C-alpha angles and dihedrals in degrees: 000000000000124000110241125232089251091056092050091052092049092046090049089066087070089067090073097068089036090059093042089052087079087073099022108039092189091070092065091073089049090053092051091050090049093051091047090051091051091050091048091050091050093049090047091051089051095049095044097037132091117315125216091244090057094066135050130196126188137172127225117197131152112255088222118056132174124245115251094001123114109248126195120235117198124211115196117202125192126190112202094172133094099248135062111263129199115215128203107187129192120189127198110224119179116294115265097029122125110246129192127183103027131167098036125201128202137163117221126193122221115293093003135108136213137197122219128179142204132178134240132190120202118215100191137044124238138060121329136169134224114218131216127306121247122201138181116207126200134172137170129335083025099215097131138036120213114208119211135188117204118195106234108151109166133170121219132184121222111214130186113277104284094175088087088059090048091050089051091054093049093048092046091055090049093044089238101120090130087072087067092047094256111136107236096201090064091058091068097055132192101268126149101236114090113234110170147314120255140166116293118255127195090250093061122101117246093236089063092062113113102218095190092053089044091055093047095049098033093231133081113279128189132210114232119207122197118243116234111270135206095052121149124252115182119190120205118187122197108222096177132117096282090064094053093079117112127240104190108311095338132069124238087250090058091055091047092050092049091049092047092053092048091050091047090052094050094044093049090048088053090056097254126137116247129201131180139208130180115202137186122138085334138011098285097184138000131194117187121229114283144154140230138028092310090061091053091052090052090051090050094050091048095050105039094080102035115126132189114255124211094240142103115268118243097224093169095055093047096048092044089053090053092048090051099043100038110058096161119075110274140176102243109201110197114194109199144125128248125204111163141345095266097055092041099044093095093053091050091048099050100036087083086073088077097052134124096003095054136034109234118209109192110200115194131182120229120230101234093197092057092046091049092048091051091052098041116107113242123232101161137042091249091054090048091054091047092051092047092053091046091051090049091051092049091047092053090046091052091051090053092050091049090051090053091050091050087056089057099260123139110234128208116182108184142170108252095241091055097040100104095051094042093050092050091048092050091049091050090047092053090050090046091054091045093235096138 
């Protein structure tokens, strides 16, 4: 039982005769009687007011949430009593999440219910738990507040942001993938097996025009050839210390995971086989090559809880495992980060294990702060030193990328925010050029 603000204001009026009792002693008894009356009114309100069993509060939240995306949490309130009750509810989402809209307040009439919402944004993948619900209940005359704790423990899993995958599917059905930055012409490919004839688009090559169909239909028509299916795409994600760095509210590893899932979705839709490996100082997880929706779910379950470890990555062990387990030619997509020649020397040395059997695609994430420092005009000596260091880092990074290309690897150096689209485009380009 907690005295309400209204009760405290009413009780404070009794201080007037209590102060005047210094000069008029008879008012002291009046003040005591007033305070006693206030206390009796408060106790009566508590005893006759709403009971815990007359209300119910529950939470509805999806057990699977997306990383970095605002998610709505519903709180359903039910009043089984005979008087209108005002609820002030505080939930306990996992520590570190961004929360908007708490506490929530709602007034519920007798034998009615109401639904209120607030939003949460998770900043890390994995398993988390919501705690109990806490509520404060008041009703007329509003002299007392009853505090209530509702057991509501619930576990949720935070997965990589799958809304990007959903947007890809919607745009693919509407033939508007270019709105996402995906080049539509590369989706068609340059295979040898005839698939169909469709209307010509400005992205099509002239040699693909079917002149007989164009003459019959009196408008340009294009031959579409099916790209070879059942190719291997093996995703390798670096979960070492270099991927723990933050880019805004997400880590570099988060961006790599999102891009890997998007690429897995597109490759599986194209009929390719997809495998997955997570590496740090050891091979942390391995998923053999597979096809279909079930394979994508396994990739998702394997990636939702992966965390960067503060350790050096065993590039040799990872690349040897791929060379041993994948005998058929595969596109090996290695998501990592490169800083300088010393830290990347091992990757450059052992990447040759994949050639010439496999086609390595080394995907690296740019450090936007270093790029910005290298481009920023300098007005002071300190800014000049910062720009010099940034230019040296970018120069070393460029030399590492050039060394990878000389070994026969395909290199994609991308800003983190554009990583998913750029990876998909590079994969489609490689299929289009029949390099797999």
